N, C-alpha and C positions, 0 to 999 in steps of 0.2 A: 490287747498285746497278741502276736503270734505265739505259739506254743510249739516248742521246737523239742523233739527227743533227743536229748544229749548223750546218750550213751556212745554215740557215735563220731562226736565232736573231736574229741581229742586224736582218735585214728585219723580222722580224714585230715585234721589240720597237719597232722605230721607227714601225711602225704604230700598234702600241698606245698609243704616248706623244702621236699626235696629236690624241687625245682625240676620234677617230671611231668608237670602240667602240659598238655597237649591241647591245642585249640585250633580251631578253623582259622586259615590265613588267607589273604588274598589271592595269593599264589603258592600253590603248594608244590611239592618236590615234585621235578621231572615236569614241570610247567603245566601240571592238570589244576583246574580249578577245583575249590572247595564248595561245599554244600551252601555255606553262608554267603558266596557270592552271587548267588541265583542268577547265574549266567546262563542256563541252560535249563530246558523243562525237566530233565531225567537225572540230575546229578543225587547219587544215593546220598542219605545222611552218612555223615562222618563223624567228626568230633561234634559237630553241630546238627541241630535239627531246627533249622532256622525259620520256619513257617508252619502255620497250621495247614496240613497236607504233607509236610515233608518237603516238598520241592514245588517247583513252580506246575509241574502236569499233576500235583495232588497224588503222588503215588505212594506215598505213606511207607517207604521203603528206605531199609538202613542197610549201609556197607559193613557195618560192623559184625564180627563173627565170633569174638571170645565167649559170649554166652550162646551155647549151641544145645542141639539134643542130647549130646553127652553129659553135660554139666547143668541143664536148667534145673534140675531138681535141687541143686544147692543155691538157688536163688532165695534170699532174705533180705530183708529191709537193711539199707544202709543208713537211711535217716526218712524220718517223717516231719513236715513242718505243718503244723495247723494254722494256715494262714490268716484265719480271722479270728483266732483265739478261742475256737470251739463253738463256732456258729453251726447250729442244727437245722436251719430251716433256709427255703428260697430254692431257686431252681439254678444249677452249676451246668453250664454247657460250653465251657471254655476249655480248651485245650491247650497244654502248655508247650512253649517252644523254647530251645537251649540254643545259645551263641556265646562263644568264648567263655564256656563253664558255668554259665549264668541261666536260669530259667526264669522265663517271664510266663505268668499266669494271672487271669482274671477271677476274682471270686465271684460269689453268687449276688454280692451287692454291687459288681463291676468295678470293684478297686482293681487296680493292678499292683502285683508284688513280684520284685525281684528276689530271686534265692540262689543263694550260692550251692553250685551242683555238687561240690566237694562235700562240704559241712551241712548243708541245710540250713544254713542260718539266713534270716531277711536281711537283704542288703538295704533295701530302701523300698516303699510302699506310696502309691498315690491313691490317695482317697477322692472319689467322686465328690463333686460339689453341687451337682444337680439331682440327685436323688438315687435311689436304687434302679438298677437295670440289668437284663439278661444280657449277657455278651458270650460271644464264640470263639475270641481269640485275638490276640494282637498282631502287628506285624513289626518287624524289626530291620532297621537299616544299620549302616557302621556307625551312626551317631544318635539315632532316635528309636524310641517305642512309640507306636502309634495305636491309639485307642480311640473310644467314642463315649460320648454321654447321652443324656436326655437332652431334648429340646433341639436334636440333630447336630450336636458338635462334634468334628472331628479333633482330635488332640493329638499333638507330638510332645513325648516328654524326652529330657535328656536321658540318653541310655544308662551313663554313669551314675546319675544320682536321683533320676524320677521326677525332676523338676519339670514345670511346663515350660516349653520353649515356645509352643504358639497353639492357639485355638481358632478354629474356624467353624462358624454355624453356616450349614449348608442347607438352605431353605429352598422350597420349590419343587421337591422332588420325591417327596414321601419320606417316611420314618427311615433315617439314616443311623439306627442305632444297634441293632442285633447281630449285624453280620460281620464275620471277621474279615480285618482289613487285608490286602495283599500288596506287598511292596515289590517292585521291580524298577531298576534303572531310573529313579528319581521320580517315579510314578507311583500313587496309591489308588488301588481300585478297591471301590466301595458300592456295594449293593444295598438296596433298601427292602424294607419289611413291612409287612402287614397294613397296607394302607389300600386306598381306591385306586391307586396309579403308581407304578413304581418304575424306576429309572437305573441303569447302571451309570456310573459315573467313574471319571479319572480326575484324580487331584494332583496339584505340584506338591511333592513331599516337601519341600523347603518353604511353602507357604501358606498350603491349604488352599490356594486358587482352584476352582472348578476348571479344567481344561476342556472336557467334553462331556456330554451325557447322551444318552440313548434310551429313549421310552420304551417299556414294555408293551404299551398299548399306544400305537401311532395316532398322532393327530391329523388333522385336515391337511392333506397335500402330501404327506409322508408314506413312503411305501408300507402297505398293510392296512391302512385306515380304511379301506373299502371291505376288511374281512369283518368290521363291525357294525351292526345294524345301527341306523341313527346316529345319536350321541352318545350309544352304551361305551364306545371307548373310554370316555370321561372318567369313568369309574369301574374300568373292567379288570381292576387287578393287576396281575402279571408282575408281581414284584419278584425281583432277582434276590430272594432271601438267603442265599447261600454263597459261598466265596468262590470266585472264578478260576479258571486255568488260565495259564500264559504259554505261548510258543515264542519265545524271544527270535528264533531263526525265521519264522513265518512273519513275525510281528503282529500275531493276532492273541486276543483274548477270546475266552470261550465262556459264555455266560447262559445258565439256566434260569429261565422266567417262570413263574409260578401259576397257578390256576387262574382261569376267568372267574368273574364273579358279577354281580350285579344286583342292585338294591339290598347289600350287604348279604347276598347269599351265592353260594357257589354252585347251588344246585337246581336254580333257575335259569334256565336258558331262553325262556320264552320272548323275553324283550332284547337280546343280543345277537340276533340271527348272524350266522357266517361261521368261519372256521375260527376267528378271534384270535390272530396273531398279534403278539408273539407270546401269548399265552401258552404254557405247557411245551415250550420250544428250548432247543439249545440255539444260540445266536452267536456267530463267530464275529468279532469287532475288531477293526484295526486299532492295534494298541497305542498309537500316538494321536490319531484323530478320532476314533470311535466310528468309523464308517463301516456301514453294513457291508460283509463280505459274503455271508450264506447263513442260511437257517434250516433245522429241520423240527417240524411240529411231531412230537410224539402222540399227542391227542388231540383231536379237532373237538371245537366246540363242547369242551369240558363241562360236564352237569355233575361228576363224581369228586370233586377236589384230589383227582388222581395225579395232579402234577409230578413230574418227573425231577424236582428241585434238590439234587444231590450235586456235590461238587463233582465236575466232570474229571476224568482222568484220562491222561494223554500218554500214548506208548507208540513205540516203533515196533512192529512185529511182522513177521513173514506170513504171507496170506497166499494160498495157492502158488506158493515158489516166488512171490515178490515181495520185497520188503515194503511196508505200506506205512505211512504216518496216521494214526488212528485217534480218535476220541471215542471212550467208552461213556455213555449217557444213559441214564436210569437209575432206579426205576421203582417207584410206588406199583406199577403194573405188574412188576415181577419179571420184567423183560429187560434186556441189553440191547441198545442200539449201538451199533459198533459202526462208526463213519468215518470216512476219510477227511482228516481235519484240515486239508488244504481247499475243498470244495464242497464236502457235506454227502457227497456220495456214498452209497452203502456197498462196500467190496463183498460182503457175506450175504447180501440181499436182504431187502425189506419189500413186502406187500402190503396192500391196501385191500381189506377184506371188508364185504358188507357186513354191517352189525344191524339188529333190530331197531326199528325206530319208533318215535314218539312225536308227531307232528307239532303238537302244542308246544313240546320244548326245542322244535326246529333243529333237531339233531343232526348231524353229519352222515351220509350216507356211508362211509366206510372209516376203517381206522387202521393204521399202520401195525404191521406184526414182523418181526424179524421172521425170516424163512426158517431158522433152527426152531422158533417157538420160545416159549419162557423157561424160567428155572423155578417157578411155583405153581402152586394150582390155580385156576382161573373160574373155578365153579364150586360154590359151596356143596358138602356132602349132607344129604338128608339121611342122615344116620338114624336107624330106628331108636325110638326111646327105649330104655331097659337094658341096652346092648352095653359093652365096656365103658366104663366112665374114667377119664373124660373122652376117651375115644379118639377118632379123626382129629387133627389139630384144625382142619378147617370146616368142622360139622357145622350145621347150621342150627341156630337156636330155632325150636319150634315155632310154628304158627304164622312165621314170616312168608312170604312169598319168595321161594328161591329163586336166585338169580346167577348170571355168570357176569365177567368184566364186560362193561359197557351195555348191559341190558339197560333200557331206559326206563324212567320213572315219571310220575305224577303226583297224584294225591296217595297212592298207596305205597308204603315201604317196601322196596325192592331189597334183598338181602344177597351180598356179594362178597367175594374175595378177591385180593389181598385186603380190599378197604383203604380208605383215606388214611389210616394210621397204620396200615401193614405195608406188606412188600419191604423194599428197601426206602425207608424214607429218606431222613437227613443224616443218616451215619456216614462216615467218611470211609471209602473204599480204599483198597490197597491193590498195587501190582506189583509182583514180584519179578524182579530181573532175573531171577533164577529158575522160577518156574513157568513164567510166562503166564500165570493166572492173574485172574482180578478176583479179589474176595470182599463179600459185603455180608453183614449181619442183616437178617429181614425179620419180619415180624407175620404172624396170623391174628390179624384184627379185623374180621368180619364187619361189613358196616351197611345199615339199612339206609337208603336215601329215598327222599320224597318231599315235596312240599312243605309237608308239616313240621318239618324240621327248618329252624330258622336261619341256621348257618350252614354247616358242612357235613350233616349225615349223623345218624345215631349209631352209637358202637353199643350194640344191645347189653342191655344188664344181664349178668349171668354167664356170659361166654367165656370162655378160656382164652386169654391173650398168651400166647407163646410164641416161637420163631426158630431160629436156626441160623446157620452160616453155609454160604454156598461159595464154592470156588468153579469159576468159567474160564476156560481156555480161550484167550482173546483171538487167538489165530482162527479159531472154528466157531465161536459162540457157543461152543456145547459144554454142559456141565462136566466138571472133572470129578469132583465130589460134592456131597450135600450132608449135612448133619443137622438134625433136630435137636434144638436145646429147650430148656424150661421156660425160659423168658423171651419175650419180644426184645430184639436187638436192633431195632429201627431207628431208634431216637438217641443219635450222639454217642450210640456205641461204635466208635471206630476202630480199624484193625490196623495194625503194624505188622509188617513181614521184614525178614531180615535175610543177608546174605548167607547166614547158617541154616537157613528152612525152617525157621520157626515163624509162627503167627500167634499174635497177641491181641487179645479182645478182653473188655471188662462187662461184667454183667449187672444188673439193676440190683441183685443180691449182695454187691460189694465184692463179689470173687473176681479177680484178676487171673486169667487162664492163658496158659502156652499149649498151643498145639503144632503138631508137625504140619508145615505147610503143605506138603505133598498129599496127605492121607486124611488130615483133620482130625488125627488121635490126639487125646488130650495128654500131655507131657507133666503138667504142673498146675497148680492153683495156688491162690495167696489171698486170704481174707483182708482187706482193706478198711472195713469198719462203714462204709457207704456206698451208695448206689454209685456207678461209673455210667457217666454219660459223655464221656471224651475219649480223645485217642490215645493209646499208649504212644510213647517216644523212647528214642535210644540216643544215648550222646557218650562222649568221652571227655573226661577232666580228671586231673590229678593223676594221670597214669592209669586209669581205669575206666572200665566201660560199666553204663548204668544204664537200666530200664528205668521210666518213670511214667506216672500215671496220676492224675488229679481225681480224686475219689470225693464227688460233692453231691450228686444225684439231682433228678429233676422230675416233673410231674406228669411226665407223657410216657407210656400209658397208664401208669400205676397210680397217679395222684399221689396223696400225701403217704401212702403205705410204703413207698419208696424210701427206704432209709437214707437222711440227709447228713452231710458233713463237710468239712472244708479240708480234707487231708491230701496234701501233696506228698505223694510218695516217691522215693528213689529205691532201687533195688540193687545188689551186687551179688555175685557170687560168694559165698561165707558171710555175707552180712551178719550184723548183731540184732536186728529186730526181727521178731516173730510176728506172726498174724495179728491183727486187731480182734478185739472181741466180736463175736458174729452178731450182727442186728437182726432184728425181725426181717424176715424176707418179705418182699413185696408181696401183696394181694394179686394173686393173678386172674382171679375171675372178676370182670366188671361188677363194680357195686352197683346196688339200687340207690335210688334217689334219697333215701331219707336216713334219719337217724335211728338207733334201736328202741324199741318199745317194749316194756315188759308186759307179757301177756296179761297179768293179774290188770293191768290199767285197762285193757278193753275187753276184759270177759274172754279172753283167749280167741278172740273173733277178727277176723278179716274182712271188710266189706269192698265189695269189688266194685270198680268203676268210680270211686271217689277218692277225693285226696284227703290228707289229714294234717291238721296242724294245729298245735297247742291244746290237742286232746280232744278236738271237735271234728267230726265227719263233714267232708265238704257237702254242702247243699246242694248243688248240681252235679251232673252225670260228666265225669272225666274220662278221657281216652289218651291222656297224657301219661308219659313216663311214671309219674308219681300217682296214677290212679288205682292204686291199692289204698286201703285205710286200716292199718298203717302198711308202710313199704317193707319194714324190718321188725318182725314180731320175734322177740326172745322168749323161749319156754324152756322148762326142764323136759329131761327125758320122761317120757310116759303122758305127756299132755295131749288132749284132745283140741284140735283147734276146729272152729267153725268157720267156712267160707260162705258168704252170703252175696246173692247179689241183690243190691239195694232196690226196695221195691218201687222207687222212683225213676228206676233205670228205665231206658225206652224199649229195649229189647234183651235178648240172651246176652249174658255174659260168662265167664268160667274160669276154670284155673288148670293150667296143664303144667305138671310138675317135670323139671328136666335138669340133669339128663336120666338121671334113676328111673323115672318113668312110674313114680308110685301112684299117681293120678293123673285123671285128665277128663274133666267133667264141664259140660255146660249146663248153666242154671236159667230157668225164667226168672224175670224179676219177682222177687220175695222169697225165692227157694235158695235153701242151704245146703251144705254138703259138709260132713265132718270126716276129719283124719286123725288118727292117734299116732304121735311120732315116738318111736321106741328106741331110737339110736341117735346118739349125738352125732352133730354135722350141721352143715348149712345146706338148705332146700331151695332153689329158687323155682319160681313157677310165674307164667304168665297167662294172659286172657286169649283164649282161642279167636274173640271176636276183636281184639285189639292188642296185639302181641307186645306193642310198646309197654302198655301197663305192666309193670312187672314188681314182684314182691319177694321177699325171703323169710324163711323161717330159720333163725338160728336156736337150735336144740343143743343145750348143755347138760353136762352130768352134775347134778348137786353136789 
């Protein structure tokens, strides 16, 4: 049963009983339409925050003003609903929506819970019948709530009761499970995820019938098929795994399609020559028919898993004296592509620049760059060992071949930034009507790419995974302000801006932050008890304005070290509830592959170039990530550790300690090196001959 903190129930119930409840209506005073009507792409959130992204243009912007810079420090919890009764596992990536004073949220199990926005009481819940799945948000119409399940079902629930109205299995288009649903004018827009070939889909919201589809990888006879070598289109990836934007006036939907792939690897382009449309592309489709209108490909022939699959943001802005209808697209690559959403042209300029080539990868000769450049670093920094720690946030882990964005690779790992898990990955952007800025959280997660990685690149063990927030002027594509933060904010850490010039974002350590939207100055923080991998929202109910966020946590990029929960919070000025207990913070350094081994179990010795399992050193030489035996050695302060290049190894191996630079040695087969650890801490090291092989010495004070 869901747990509700009841200290605020009586006060909330009394407020509701006064008759002061205000909610979204089909036609608001003065002939205006409300947010819940979803008539226009840019209606600000009002009493309602009716969809993931706030409105059809994914602006994550609220017109509410009562919570402002002058009183935001008075925000406290109004209520907290533990929606799964205390669940502390799983991946929570869903963002709440609010309509008519009710919040709708999906848990880490994929269940749908409706919660009273004034009291925090659970009104109804729908439990998945086909097993647990990761969800990213429901859609709401005047009568229904739409969700998905395993086995590719789209499900319509009665908005008042949660009872199933219809279920429809959507087969033949890839996995249709994770992506948030978008509702508009009788249509459901559904993307697919994580499959060999993906499609954008429109369904009839009354029946679930598929009305049209558009393939991310075009088949024979379809426009774009000739951009794929041979039959590589058939498993070319390009799944649209984030929700689209909709412009009802233009009658267009805007979809971002994912990275190209082949033979289950996004890093090997050798068998899929061509630019590989519509991978790594923004595509505008006719809302009613799915007909192709235009596209822009941000990365040609991607071999880095650097797809810019973020929910696109629509805005009307003045550029060089002329009002333009634009779409903001990007960006794992740390760049925003600002396009005219009527035809895909670039009012601020985009240029194709030559990039380094690798013929075996069939690399494309150029890549597009906005004239203004990017908003984050595009080359790793080779900061010397022994200098400040942690140092530059995009510093290179030693011994890797350092590279820049779009440097090609083959069999040798090339380390580059922002990395396939960095930049602005799948967090939700916000566009403020007040400031004209678009805001995003981003990450510094350098990645090493080579064909030695079976999937999509290695995030080197021992690197610091941090991030920041950037605000970009949409009219110029120039950075207005940028702030480095202690955690990566690239995975679900969405942003909300308001008409009172506030900006809200949640962190993986459980803190929800309020900042000045014009400067980035922090104004308030509140500990929610679990990592936040969702977007904050704002709504009005019972005569009050509330801020709400779901704190559940997800595994990317911090694995199980990110604290988990099932906490749906609502906040008001002068609320009764204080912060939750502070959970252990996420481990920001990328962990090594193994579990801790006590030094006494292995004579305080690490064998280089061998794996370790069940107390046994591997019989053959290894250049894998786990090629240290053991990878994680735990010893007390004052211990002397021996590092040995196994005598059976074929050539020199060694150990480089980073980033403190305590030692850096190369050893012939059979040679050893010793070092005494006199200070508690964690000390990462890798092999100069194979930097993938990484270990850690954990030194503790007895």
